[in-house]
N, C-alpha and C positions, 0 to 999 in steps of 0.2 A: 355734648358739653359746651359751655360758653366760656370764652376767655374774658377776663376782667377788662372792661372798657378802658380803664385808665392805662393799663399796660399796653393795650392795643394802640391807643392814641399816641403814647410815648414812642413805641417802636416805629409807627408810621412817621412821626416827626423826626426821628433819627435817620430815616431813610433805610431802616432795616427790614421793613415789611411793606408789602404792597397794600395800598389803601383799599379796604373792604368794609362792608357794614359790620360793626362790632356785634350786633345782635344775631348775626348769622354765622359768625366765625367759630369753627371748631378747632381743636388742637390736635395735631398729628405728632406721634412719636415714631420715628423710623430708625431702625437699627442700621448703623454704618458698618460696623464689624464687631464680632464677639471678642470679649476679653475675659480671661480667667478671673473669677471673683476672688480666688485665694492663691497665694504662692507660698508654699511651705507653711501653711497654716496662718499666714498673714493676709488680712483682707485688703482688697483694692481700695485706694483712697483717691486723692485728687489727681487731676491731669492738667496738662497745658499743651498748647500747640504753637509751633514756630517753624517757618519755612517748610510747611506741609509735612512736618514730622510731629507725631503725637507722642508725648511723654506721659506715661502712666505710672504713678507712684503707688507703692504698697506700704502699709504700716511697717516701720522698721527701716525704710530707706531703699528698698529695691526699686529700680527703674526699668521699665520695659518700654520699648519704642516701636512705633509702627509708621509706615508711610501712609499718609492720608490719601495719596493718589492711587496707589495700587492695593492698599489695605493689607500689605504683607508685613510681617515682623521685620524689624531692622536691627534690633540689638537688645541686650539685657545685661545689667550691671548694677552694682550697689553705688549709690551716691557716696562721695567721699565723707559726707557728714552723717552717713547711716549709723544708727545705733538703736538699741532696743526701745527707747521711749520716744523716738521720732515718729510721730503719728502720720505726718505728711497730710494734714487736714486741708491744706490749701497750697496751690502752686501757681505762680504768676510770672510771666516774662516781662522784664523791663525793656525799654526801647533799645538798649545796647545788647540785648540777647542774653543777659544773665537771668538765671532762674531763681526766684525767691521761694523757698520752701519753708512753711511754718507749721505749727501744731506740735511742738515739742511738749510732751506731757510733764516734764520735770523742770527744765530750765526755761521753757517758754521762749526759746530763742528762734530767730529766723536765720536760715542758712542760705547764703548767696553762692550759687554753684554755676560754674561755666560748664555747660553740657553740650554733648553731641549725641548722635544716634547710638554711639557705642561706648561712651565713657564720660566722666565728669571730673572736675577739680574744684575743691572748696576755695572760694575767693575771700569770703568775709563771713563773720558771725555777728549778728546783731542781737543784743539782749536788751530787755526792757526792765527797768527798775522803777516801777510806778507806785509801789507801796500802797496798793488799794485793796488787796485781799480778794480781787475778782478772779473768776475762772476764765479759762479759754485763752488762746494766744494765736489769733488768726491775722495774717498780714495780707492785705489786698492792695494792689498798686493802682493808683489813679494816674495813668500815664499822661493823660491830657493836661493835668494840673501839676505834674511832677511831685505828687504826694504819696506817702506810704500811709495807708489807712490801717490802723491796728484795732481789731475788734476783740472785745471781751464781753463777758456776761457778768452781771452783778452777783448772781447766786451761783454757787458751784454746781448745783443740780441742773444739768442741761435740759432736762425734761420739764422743769418747773414752769407752769404757765404764767406765773406772776414775775418771771424774770425780766431783766432789762438789758438791752444791748448798749454798751458804751463804746464810743468811737474816739480814738485819739489819732490826730493827724500829725505826721512828721515829714520833714523833708527826706528825700531818699539819700542816705549817707553816701559820701564819696568812698568808693572801694579802696582808693589810694590811702585812705586813713587807717586801713586795717580793721581789726575787730573793734566794735564800738558798743557802748552801753547808753541807752537813751532813758532819760528821766522826764518827770513832769515839766521841768524847766525847758526841755527841748520841744515839747508839744506845741504845735502851731494852732491847734484847736482841740476842743473836747466837747462832745455833745452826745446825746442819746438818740436812738432810733425810736420812732413813734410806736413801734409794735415789735414784740418778741415772737420768734418762731421756734417752738420746742424742737429738739433734735435737729438743730441747724447743721448744715454741711458746708460745702465750699461756696465761694463767692467771687465775683469779678465786677469791674466797673467800666462802663462805657457811656460817654456822652452825658455825664452828670447823673447817671443812674447806677445804683448798686443792685446787682442781681444776686439772689441768694436761693439756693435749693435747700429743701428741708424735708425731714421725715424719714421714717424707716418703713418696713413692710406694714401697711395700714392695718393688718390683722393683729398687730401687736399693740396693745393698749390704746387702740383707736387712733393712732397717729396717721394723719394723711400725708401724702407725698405732694409737694407743691413747689412753685416758683414764686418768690416774693420780690417786689421791687421797691426801692427807697430812693429818695432824692438825696444826692450828695452835693454840697456839704451841709444841708440843714436837717437831714434825718427824717423827712416826711415820708410816711408810708404811702406808696402810690398805688398799691393793688397787689393782687395775688391770682395766680392761675393754679387751679386744683388739677393735678395730674393723676390723682388716685383712680378715677374710672378707667384710665388708659394703661397704667403700668403700676402694678403693686410690688414694686421693688425699690430698694434704697438708692437714692441718688447720692452722688459724692461731690461733684463739682460742676460748674457751669462756665462756659466761655463763648464769646462771640468771636468768630474767625472768618474773615472774608465774607461778612454779611450773613453768616449762618450761625445758628444757636446750637451749641453742642452740650450735652449732659451725659456723664457716664453713670450707668446704673449697675449695681452688683447683680449679676445674673443675666444681664442683657448686653453689657459692654458699652461701646460708644454709640450714642444715638443723636440724631438731629431732631430737635423739637421746633415745630413751626406752625404758623397759621398762614397759609398761602406761601408763596415763594419769597424767601429772604433775598434782598438785593445788596449790591455793593455801594449804594448811594451814600454820600457823606452827609453828616448832620447839616441841616440848613440853619444859617445864622439869621 
């Protein structure tokens, strides 16, 4: 399999990937450790990593933690924001260590939690009143620019191939302000992404690039499993890596941590996805 040349070039430019000929580069998916795909009937969803602790969330708000160093379980608890319609579609750490959990299927709120390996406390609830009729409610943090990127889809049907990603950018609210509601007047930018990925999953941002995993088991309705990249803040589609030939399982989220690219898959757990060895080099200016 060949990795998209544009993604390869961007990862090399960010110092996240050793420079190798794009035409000869294959993609490797290596399991780091297994994670149960379901907990009491609730499927695994997004994950995030901080201080070598992996925080794995399940639909409904259960959090399970592992040590990335020794790969042993560290804790299990319900987020303070846990409730039946909290899908936990995305999870992202802010620079101050607070965890932003989004994907509420009813209120579309984002919950800011102070978390440890063994427990959490709800710090702030962020709601969005955009009055646009769109579907989805995914928050991705652009830590380098200090922005909160709010992703929605124009059509409610997540599998619609003619759908459109809408991006609203906000400043990250001060937690000292308590619970907040953001409106269109608060948006610092609004734009669309060049291309929609049906059955999209979690996302993260690094070095001006939004990484998005998408797909379910490719045997279902022909949906492939892949990793797409977009330029932020202009929404340009930069390329895609098709993971389908390597792993026919549903991805849930993607994060870069200490120069390594991690994706969690239902049925495989936490995996490292790489082409050659990822490094810790910083982005060149």
